[in-house]
PyMOL CGO cylinders between C-alpha atoms (Angstrom):
from pymol import cmd
from pymol.cgo import CYLINDER

trace = [
    CYLINDER, 22.23, 67.66, 25.25, 23.38, 64.90, 22.93, 0.3, 1, 1, 1, 1, 1, 1,
    CYLINDER, 23.38, 64.90, 22.93, 19.92, 63.56, 22.09, 0.3, 1, 1, 1, 1, 1, 1,
    CYLINDER, 19.92, 63.56, 22.09, 18.77, 60.14, 20.97, 0.3, 1, 1, 1, 1, 1, 1,
    CYLINDER, 18.77, 60.14, 20.97, 19.79, 58.63, 17.63, 0.3, 1, 1, 1, 1, 1, 1,
    CYLINDER, 19.79, 58.63, 17.63, 17.26, 58.72, 14.82, 0.3, 1, 1, 1, 1, 1, 1,
    CYLINDER, 17.26, 58.72, 14.82, 16.38, 55.63, 12.79, 0.3, 1, 1, 1, 1, 1, 1,
    CYLINDER, 16.38, 55.63, 12.79, 18.85, 56.64, 10.05, 0.3, 1, 1, 1, 1, 1, 1,
    CYLINDER, 18.85, 56.64, 10.05, 21.85, 56.73, 12.42, 0.3, 1, 1, 1, 1, 1, 1,
    CYLINDER, 21.85, 56.73, 12.42, 22.40, 52.97, 12.68, 0.3, 1, 1, 1, 1, 1, 1,
    CYLINDER, 22.40, 52.97, 12.68, 21.11, 49.77, 11.09, 0.3, 1, 1, 1, 1, 1, 1,
    CYLINDER, 21.11, 49.77, 11.09, 17.81, 48.52, 12.57, 0.3, 1, 1, 1, 1, 1, 1,
    CYLINDER, 17.81, 48.52, 12.57, 19.60, 45.60, 14.29, 0.3, 1, 1, 1, 1, 1, 1,
    CYLINDER, 19.60, 45.60, 14.29, 21.48, 48.00, 16.57, 0.3, 1, 1, 1, 1, 1, 1,
    CYLINDER, 21.48, 48.00, 16.57, 18.34, 49.64, 17.92, 0.3, 1, 1, 1, 1, 1, 1,
    CYLINDER, 18.34, 49.64, 17.92, 17.91, 46.60, 20.16, 0.3, 1, 1, 1, 1, 1, 1,
    CYLINDER, 17.91, 46.60, 20.16, 20.94, 48.01, 22.03, 0.3, 1, 1, 1, 1, 1, 1,
    CYLINDER, 20.94, 48.01, 22.03, 20.10, 51.69, 21.62, 0.3, 1, 1, 1, 1, 1, 1,
    CYLINDER, 20.10, 51.69, 21.62, 16.65, 51.05, 23.08, 0.3, 1, 1, 1, 1, 1, 1,
    CYLINDER, 16.65, 51.05, 23.08, 18.26, 49.62, 26.24, 0.3, 1, 1, 1, 1, 1, 1,
    CYLINDER, 18.26, 49.62, 26.24, 19.47, 53.14, 27.11, 0.3, 1, 1, 1, 1, 1, 1,
    CYLINDER, 19.47, 53.14, 27.11, 17.05, 55.58, 28.74, 0.3, 1, 1, 1, 1, 1, 1,
    CYLINDER, 17.05, 55.58, 28.74, 17.21, 59.32, 28.23, 0.3, 1, 1, 1, 1, 1, 1,
    CYLINDER, 17.21, 59.32, 28.23, 19.31, 61.63, 26.10, 0.3, 1, 1, 1, 1, 1, 1,
    CYLINDER, 19.31, 61.63, 26.10, 22.69, 61.38, 27.83, 0.3, 1, 1, 1, 1, 1, 1,
    CYLINDER, 22.69, 61.38, 27.83, 24.75, 58.38, 26.71, 0.3, 1, 1, 1, 1, 1, 1,
    CYLINDER, 24.75, 58.38, 26.71, 27.85, 59.79, 28.41, 0.3, 1, 1, 1, 1, 1, 1,
    CYLINDER, 27.85, 59.79, 28.41, 26.06, 59.87, 31.77, 0.3, 1, 1, 1, 1, 1, 1,
    CYLINDER, 26.06, 59.87, 31.77, 24.87, 56.32, 31.15, 0.3, 1, 1, 1, 1, 1, 1,
    CYLINDER, 24.87, 56.32, 31.15, 28.41, 55.14, 30.37, 0.3, 1, 1, 1, 1, 1, 1,
    CYLINDER, 28.41, 55.14, 30.37, 29.64, 56.74, 33.61, 0.3, 1, 1, 1, 1, 1, 1,
    CYLINDER, 29.64, 56.74, 33.61, 26.82, 55.32, 35.75, 0.3, 1, 1, 1, 1, 1, 1,
    CYLINDER, 26.82, 55.32, 35.75, 27.18, 51.87, 34.24, 0.3, 1, 1, 1, 1, 1, 1,
    CYLINDER, 27.18, 51.87, 34.24, 30.84, 51.70, 35.21, 0.3, 1, 1, 1, 1, 1, 1,
    CYLINDER, 30.84, 51.70, 35.21, 30.16, 51.82, 38.94, 0.3, 1, 1, 1, 1, 1, 1,
    CYLINDER, 30.16, 51.82, 38.94, 26.99, 49.73, 38.80, 0.3, 1, 1, 1, 1, 1, 1,
    CYLINDER, 26.99, 49.73, 38.80, 28.40, 47.01, 36.56, 0.3, 1, 1, 1, 1, 1, 1,
    CYLINDER, 28.40, 47.01, 36.56, 31.66, 46.73, 38.50, 0.3, 1, 1, 1, 1, 1, 1,
    CYLINDER, 31.66, 46.73, 38.50, 29.70, 46.38, 41.74, 0.3, 1, 1, 1, 1, 1, 1,
    CYLINDER, 29.70, 46.38, 41.74, 27.62, 43.61, 40.17, 0.3, 1, 1, 1, 1, 1, 1,
    CYLINDER, 27.62, 43.61, 40.17, 30.52, 41.85, 38.42, 0.3, 1, 1, 1, 1, 1, 1,
    CYLINDER, 30.52, 41.85, 38.42, 32.79, 42.03, 41.48, 0.3, 1, 1, 1, 1, 1, 1,
    CYLINDER, 32.79, 42.03, 41.48, 30.25, 39.86, 43.30, 0.3, 1, 1, 1, 1, 1, 1,
    CYLINDER, 30.25, 39.86, 43.30, 31.02, 36.97, 40.94, 0.3, 1, 1, 1, 1, 1, 1,
    CYLINDER, 31.02, 36.97, 40.94, 33.68, 34.60, 42.26, 0.3, 1, 1, 1, 1, 1, 1,
    CYLINDER, 33.68, 34.60, 42.26, 36.73, 33.45, 40.31, 0.3, 1, 1, 1, 1, 1, 1,
    CYLINDER, 36.73, 33.45, 40.31, 35.22, 29.96, 40.15, 0.3, 1, 1, 1, 1, 1, 1,
    CYLINDER, 35.22, 29.96, 40.15, 31.75, 31.16, 39.14, 0.3, 1, 1, 1, 1, 1, 1,
    CYLINDER, 31.75, 31.16, 39.14, 33.26, 33.30, 36.37, 0.3, 1, 1, 1, 1, 1, 1,
    CYLINDER, 33.26, 33.30, 36.37, 34.00, 30.08, 34.46, 0.3, 1, 1, 1, 1, 1, 1,
    CYLINDER, 34.00, 30.08, 34.46, 30.32, 29.05, 34.52, 0.3, 1, 1, 1, 1, 1, 1,
    CYLINDER, 30.32, 29.05, 34.52, 28.39, 28.44, 31.29, 0.3, 1, 1, 1, 1, 1, 1,
    CYLINDER, 28.39, 28.44, 31.29, 24.63, 28.06, 31.42, 0.3, 1, 1, 1, 1, 1, 1,
    CYLINDER, 24.63, 28.06, 31.42, 24.79, 25.57, 28.52, 0.3, 1, 1, 1, 1, 1, 1,
    CYLINDER, 24.79, 25.57, 28.52, 27.74, 23.64, 27.03, 0.3, 1, 1, 1, 1, 1, 1,
    CYLINDER, 27.74, 23.64, 27.03, 27.90, 25.65, 23.78, 0.3, 1, 1, 1, 1, 1, 1,
    CYLINDER, 27.90, 25.65, 23.78, 27.53, 29.06, 25.46, 0.3, 1, 1, 1, 1, 1, 1,
    CYLINDER, 27.53, 29.06, 25.46, 30.29, 31.41, 26.53, 0.3, 1, 1, 1, 1, 1, 1,
    CYLINDER, 30.29, 31.41, 26.53, 31.54, 31.44, 30.11, 0.3, 1, 1, 1, 1, 1, 1,
    CYLINDER, 31.54, 31.44, 30.11, 31.00, 34.57, 32.20, 0.3, 1, 1, 1, 1, 1, 1,
    CYLINDER, 31.00, 34.57, 32.20, 34.65, 35.44, 31.55, 0.3, 1, 1, 1, 1, 1, 1,
    CYLINDER, 34.65, 35.44, 31.55, 34.08, 35.13, 27.83, 0.3, 1, 1, 1, 1, 1, 1,
    CYLINDER, 34.08, 35.13, 27.83, 30.98, 37.32, 28.05, 0.3, 1, 1, 1, 1, 1, 1,
    CYLINDER, 30.98, 37.32, 28.05, 32.88, 40.11, 29.81, 0.3, 1, 1, 1, 1, 1, 1,
    CYLINDER, 32.88, 40.11, 29.81, 35.79, 39.75, 27.39, 0.3, 1, 1, 1, 1, 1, 1,
    CYLINDER, 35.79, 39.75, 27.39, 33.29, 40.07, 24.52, 0.3, 1, 1, 1, 1, 1, 1,
    CYLINDER, 33.29, 40.07, 24.52, 31.77, 43.21, 26.08, 0.3, 1, 1, 1, 1, 1, 1,
    CYLINDER, 31.77, 43.21, 26.08, 35.24, 44.73, 26.55, 0.3, 1, 1, 1, 1, 1, 1,
    CYLINDER, 35.24, 44.73, 26.55, 36.45, 43.88, 23.04, 0.3, 1, 1, 1, 1, 1, 1,
    CYLINDER, 36.45, 43.88, 23.04, 33.22, 45.15, 21.48, 0.3, 1, 1, 1, 1, 1, 1,
    CYLINDER, 33.22, 45.15, 21.48, 33.49, 48.41, 23.41, 0.3, 1, 1, 1, 1, 1, 1,
    CYLINDER, 33.49, 48.41, 23.41, 37.03, 48.86, 22.08, 0.3, 1, 1, 1, 1, 1, 1,
    CYLINDER, 37.03, 48.86, 22.08, 35.93, 48.17, 18.50, 0.3, 1, 1, 1, 1, 1, 1,
    CYLINDER, 35.93, 48.17, 18.50, 32.91, 50.47, 18.63, 0.3, 1, 1, 1, 1, 1, 1,
    CYLINDER, 32.91, 50.47, 18.63, 34.82, 53.27, 20.34, 0.3, 1, 1, 1, 1, 1, 1,
    CYLINDER, 34.82, 53.27, 20.34, 37.42, 53.00, 17.59, 0.3, 1, 1, 1, 1, 1, 1,
    CYLINDER, 37.42, 53.00, 17.59, 34.61, 53.35, 15.05, 0.3, 1, 1, 1, 1, 1, 1,
    CYLINDER, 34.61, 53.35, 15.05, 33.45, 56.47, 16.89, 0.3, 1, 1, 1, 1, 1, 1,
    CYLINDER, 33.45, 56.47, 16.89, 37.00, 57.86, 16.85, 0.3, 1, 1, 1, 1, 1, 1,
    CYLINDER, 37.00, 57.86, 16.85, 37.35, 57.14, 13.13, 0.3, 1, 1, 1, 1, 1, 1,
    CYLINDER, 37.35, 57.14, 13.13, 34.11, 58.90, 12.25, 0.3, 1, 1, 1, 1, 1, 1,
    CYLINDER, 34.11, 58.90, 12.25, 34.52, 61.78, 14.73, 0.3, 1, 1, 1, 1, 1, 1,
    CYLINDER, 34.52, 61.78, 14.73, 37.93, 62.64, 13.33, 0.3, 1, 1, 1, 1, 1, 1,
    CYLINDER, 37.93, 62.64, 13.33, 36.57, 62.77, 9.80, 0.3, 1, 1, 1, 1, 1, 1,
    CYLINDER, 36.57, 62.77, 9.80, 38.07, 59.68, 8.19, 0.3, 1, 1, 1, 1, 1, 1,
    CYLINDER, 38.07, 59.68, 8.19, 35.89, 58.57, 5.34, 0.3, 1, 1, 1, 1, 1, 1,
    CYLINDER, 35.89, 58.57, 5.34, 37.23, 55.11, 4.50, 0.3, 1, 1, 1, 1, 1, 1,
    CYLINDER, 37.23, 55.11, 4.50, 34.74, 52.39, 5.46, 0.3, 1, 1, 1, 1, 1, 1,
    CYLINDER, 34.74, 52.39, 5.46, 35.67, 50.12, 8.34, 0.3, 1, 1, 1, 1, 1, 1,
    CYLINDER, 35.67, 50.12, 8.34, 35.45, 46.32, 8.14, 0.3, 1, 1, 1, 1, 1, 1,
    CYLINDER, 35.45, 46.32, 8.14, 33.06, 44.09, 10.03, 0.3, 1, 1, 1, 1, 1, 1,
    CYLINDER, 33.06, 44.09, 10.03, 33.76, 43.01, 13.57, 0.3, 1, 1, 1, 1, 1, 1,
    CYLINDER, 33.76, 43.01, 13.57, 33.30, 39.25, 13.96, 0.3, 1, 1, 1, 1, 1, 1,
    CYLINDER, 33.30, 39.25, 13.96, 32.61, 38.55, 17.62, 0.3, 1, 1, 1, 1, 1, 1,
    CYLINDER, 32.61, 38.55, 17.62, 33.26, 34.83, 17.21, 0.3, 1, 1, 1, 1, 1, 1,
    CYLINDER, 33.26, 34.83, 17.21, 36.70, 35.37, 15.70, 0.3, 1, 1, 1, 1, 1, 1,
    CYLINDER, 36.70, 35.37, 15.70, 37.51, 37.80, 18.51, 0.3, 1, 1, 1, 1, 1, 1,
    CYLINDER, 37.51, 37.80, 18.51, 36.24, 35.37, 21.15, 0.3, 1, 1, 1, 1, 1, 1,
    CYLINDER, 36.24, 35.37, 21.15, 38.22, 32.41, 19.84, 0.3, 1, 1, 1, 1, 1, 1,
    CYLINDER, 38.22, 32.41, 19.84, 41.42, 34.44, 19.70, 0.3, 1, 1, 1, 1, 1, 1,
    CYLINDER, 41.42, 34.44, 19.70, 41.07, 35.86, 23.21, 0.3, 1, 1, 1, 1, 1, 1,
    CYLINDER, 41.07, 35.86, 23.21, 41.37, 32.67, 25.28, 0.3, 1, 1, 1, 1, 1, 1,
    CYLINDER, 41.37, 32.67, 25.28, 39.36, 34.50, 27.92, 0.3, 1, 1, 1, 1, 1, 1,
    CYLINDER, 39.36, 34.50, 27.92, 39.03, 31.56, 30.29, 0.3, 1, 1, 1, 1, 1, 1,
    CYLINDER, 39.03, 31.56, 30.29, 42.80, 31.56, 30.83, 0.3, 1, 1, 1, 1, 1, 1,
    CYLINDER, 42.80, 31.56, 30.83, 42.71, 35.15, 32.15, 0.3, 1, 1, 1, 1, 1, 1,
    CYLINDER, 42.71, 35.15, 32.15, 41.82, 35.68, 35.80, 0.3, 1, 1, 1, 1, 1, 1,
    CYLINDER, 41.82, 35.68, 35.80, 38.47, 37.21, 36.67, 0.3, 1, 1, 1, 1, 1, 1,
    CYLINDER, 38.47, 37.21, 36.67, 40.24, 40.04, 38.50, 0.3, 1, 1, 1, 1, 1, 1,
    CYLINDER, 40.24, 40.04, 38.50, 42.22, 40.85, 35.36, 0.3, 1, 1, 1, 1, 1, 1,
    CYLINDER, 42.22, 40.85, 35.36, 39.04, 40.84, 33.25, 0.3, 1, 1, 1, 1, 1, 1,
    CYLINDER, 39.04, 40.84, 33.25, 37.41, 43.27, 35.68, 0.3, 1, 1, 1, 1, 1, 1,
    CYLINDER, 37.41, 43.27, 35.68, 40.41, 45.59, 35.62, 0.3, 1, 1, 1, 1, 1, 1,
    CYLINDER, 40.41, 45.59, 35.62, 40.63, 45.51, 31.83, 0.3, 1, 1, 1, 1, 1, 1,
    CYLINDER, 40.63, 45.51, 31.83, 36.91, 46.29, 31.51, 0.3, 1, 1, 1, 1, 1, 1,
    CYLINDER, 36.91, 46.29, 31.51, 37.29, 49.17, 33.99, 0.3, 1, 1, 1, 1, 1, 1,
    CYLINDER, 37.29, 49.17, 33.99, 40.19, 50.68, 32.08, 0.3, 1, 1, 1, 1, 1, 1,
    CYLINDER, 40.19, 50.68, 32.08, 38.52, 50.32, 28.68, 0.3, 1, 1, 1, 1, 1, 1,
    CYLINDER, 38.52, 50.32, 28.68, 35.32, 51.93, 29.97, 0.3, 1, 1, 1, 1, 1, 1,
    CYLINDER, 35.32, 51.93, 29.97, 37.28, 54.80, 31.54, 0.3, 1, 1, 1, 1, 1, 1,
    CYLINDER, 37.28, 54.80, 31.54, 39.04, 55.36, 28.20, 0.3, 1, 1, 1, 1, 1, 1,
    CYLINDER, 39.04, 55.36, 28.20, 35.68, 55.36, 26.38, 0.3, 1, 1, 1, 1, 1, 1,
    CYLINDER, 35.68, 55.36, 26.38, 34.25, 57.86, 28.86, 0.3, 1, 1, 1, 1, 1, 1,
    CYLINDER, 34.25, 57.86, 28.86, 37.27, 60.16, 28.45, 0.3, 1, 1, 1, 1, 1, 1,
    CYLINDER, 37.27, 60.16, 28.45, 37.00, 59.95, 24.66, 0.3, 1, 1, 1, 1, 1, 1,
    CYLINDER, 37.00, 59.95, 24.66, 33.29, 60.78, 24.57, 0.3, 1, 1, 1, 1, 1, 1,
    CYLINDER, 33.29, 60.78, 24.57, 33.59, 63.46, 27.29, 0.3, 1, 1, 1, 1, 1, 1,
    CYLINDER, 33.59, 63.46, 27.29, 36.16, 65.34, 25.20, 0.3, 1, 1, 1, 1, 1, 1,
    CYLINDER, 36.16, 65.34, 25.20, 34.17, 65.02, 21.98, 0.3, 1, 1, 1, 1, 1, 1,
    CYLINDER, 34.17, 65.02, 21.98, 33.58, 68.35, 20.22, 0.3, 1, 1, 1, 1, 1, 1,
    CYLINDER, 33.58, 68.35, 20.22, 29.82, 68.93, 19.92, 0.3, 1, 1, 1, 1, 1, 1,
    CYLINDER, 29.82, 68.93, 19.92, 29.67, 68.73, 16.10, 0.3, 1, 1, 1, 1, 1, 1,
    CYLINDER, 29.67, 68.73, 16.10, 31.46, 65.36, 16.13, 0.3, 1, 1, 1, 1, 1, 1,
    CYLINDER, 31.46, 65.36, 16.13, 28.49, 63.60, 17.77, 0.3, 1, 1, 1, 1, 1, 1,
    CYLINDER, 28.49, 63.60, 17.77, 26.67, 63.87, 14.43, 0.3, 1, 1, 1, 1, 1, 1,
    CYLINDER, 26.67, 63.87, 14.43, 29.60, 62.74, 12.28, 0.3, 1, 1, 1, 1, 1, 1,
    CYLINDER, 29.60, 62.74, 12.28, 28.96, 59.46, 10.52, 0.3, 1, 1, 1, 1, 1, 1,
    CYLINDER, 28.96, 59.46, 10.52, 30.69, 56.75, 8.57, 0.3, 1, 1, 1, 1, 1, 1,
    CYLINDER, 30.69, 56.75, 8.57, 30.40, 53.22, 7.31, 0.3, 1, 1, 1, 1, 1, 1,
    CYLINDER, 30.40, 53.22, 7.31, 31.35, 50.09, 9.26, 0.3, 1, 1, 1, 1, 1, 1,
    CYLINDER, 31.35, 50.09, 9.26, 30.19, 46.56, 8.47, 0.3, 1, 1, 1, 1, 1, 1,
    CYLINDER, 30.19, 46.56, 8.47, 28.43, 48.00, 5.41, 0.3, 1, 1, 1, 1, 1, 1,
    CYLINDER, 28.43, 48.00, 5.41, 26.18, 50.10, 7.68, 0.3, 1, 1, 1, 1, 1, 1,
    CYLINDER, 26.18, 50.10, 7.68, 26.11, 53.83, 8.39, 0.3, 1, 1, 1, 1, 1, 1,
    CYLINDER, 26.11, 53.83, 8.39, 26.59, 54.86, 12.03, 0.3, 1, 1, 1, 1, 1, 1,
    CYLINDER, 26.59, 54.86, 12.03, 26.77, 58.24, 13.72, 0.3, 1, 1, 1, 1, 1, 1,
    CYLINDER, 26.77, 58.24, 13.72, 29.13, 58.77, 16.62, 0.3, 1, 1, 1, 1, 1, 1,
    CYLINDER, 29.13, 58.77, 16.62, 26.08, 59.42, 18.80, 0.3, 1, 1, 1, 1, 1, 1,
    CYLINDER, 26.08, 59.42, 18.80, 24.54, 56.07, 17.85, 0.3, 1, 1, 1, 1, 1, 1,
    CYLINDER, 24.54, 56.07, 17.85, 27.81, 54.28, 18.65, 0.3, 1, 1, 1, 1, 1, 1,
    CYLINDER, 27.81, 54.28, 18.65, 27.87, 55.74, 22.18, 0.3, 1, 1, 1, 1, 1, 1,
    CYLINDER, 27.87, 55.74, 22.18, 24.33, 54.47, 22.73, 0.3, 1, 1, 1, 1, 1, 1,
    CYLINDER, 24.33, 54.47, 22.73, 25.18, 51.07, 21.25, 0.3, 1, 1, 1, 1, 1, 1,
    CYLINDER, 25.18, 51.07, 21.25, 28.15, 50.68, 23.60, 0.3, 1, 1, 1, 1, 1, 1,
    CYLINDER, 28.15, 50.68, 23.60, 25.99, 51.47, 26.63, 0.3, 1, 1, 1, 1, 1, 1,
    CYLINDER, 25.99, 51.47, 26.63, 23.11, 49.31, 25.43, 0.3, 1, 1, 1, 1, 1, 1,
    CYLINDER, 23.11, 49.31, 25.43, 25.40, 46.39, 24.63, 0.3, 1, 1, 1, 1, 1, 1,
    CYLINDER, 25.40, 46.39, 24.63, 26.66, 46.31, 28.22, 0.3, 1, 1, 1, 1, 1, 1,
    CYLINDER, 26.66, 46.31, 28.22, 23.11, 46.60, 29.56, 0.3, 1, 1, 1, 1, 1, 1,
    CYLINDER, 23.11, 46.60, 29.56, 22.04, 43.70, 27.35, 0.3, 1, 1, 1, 1, 1, 1,
    CYLINDER, 22.04, 43.70, 27.35, 24.83, 41.43, 28.57, 0.3, 1, 1, 1, 1, 1, 1,
    CYLINDER, 24.83, 41.43, 28.57, 24.40, 42.34, 32.24, 0.3, 1, 1, 1, 1, 1, 1,
    CYLINDER, 24.40, 42.34, 32.24, 20.73, 41.38, 31.86, 0.3, 1, 1, 1, 1, 1, 1,
    CYLINDER, 20.73, 41.38, 31.86, 21.71, 38.05, 30.24, 0.3, 1, 1, 1, 1, 1, 1,
    CYLINDER, 21.71, 38.05, 30.24, 24.20, 37.36, 33.05, 0.3, 1, 1, 1, 1, 1, 1,
    CYLINDER, 24.20, 37.36, 33.05, 21.52, 38.01, 35.68, 0.3, 1, 1, 1, 1, 1, 1,
    CYLINDER, 21.52, 38.01, 35.68, 18.84, 35.97, 33.92, 0.3, 1, 1, 1, 1, 1, 1,
    CYLINDER, 18.84, 35.97, 33.92, 20.79, 32.97, 32.62, 0.3, 1, 1, 1, 1, 1, 1,
    CYLINDER, 20.79, 32.97, 32.62, 24.09, 32.69, 34.47, 0.3, 1, 1, 1, 1, 1, 1,
    CYLINDER, 24.09, 32.69, 34.47, 23.44, 33.63, 38.09, 0.3, 1, 1, 1, 1, 1, 1,
]
cmd.load_cgo(trace, "trace")
């Protein structure tokens, strides 16, 4: 059993995501979320995927692009720490990433496929993680994270954004 992260395994801000994940099995959550989220997201039309609930907010395409990019970045952090690198990693600025992505010019079908492939890669990475590596830690964005906390954050981040899509976009 992987177990839940303790309060010292990530900055307090990230527990808003960690707390979105039930139980002690982030890998199982990542796997279950893939099917459930793709079923939900596949029900959104190409046209609807461009919807913004307010002028200054991201479109649905931009939200999914953000989720996908963030998963990549946080899985890389997990890889870095799990493999024993000790150099701190820089911050990840979601607004810089979003502006550079031009997500609205990418089809909804392509966003869904990219998300699917990134999540499958994350699942494979965490599934093959040696047991001791789950407790490895390192610094990113001037905060200490364990690999275990990062897996929970990835799952909780998706759960957070799916909830926002349901409540504000659809």
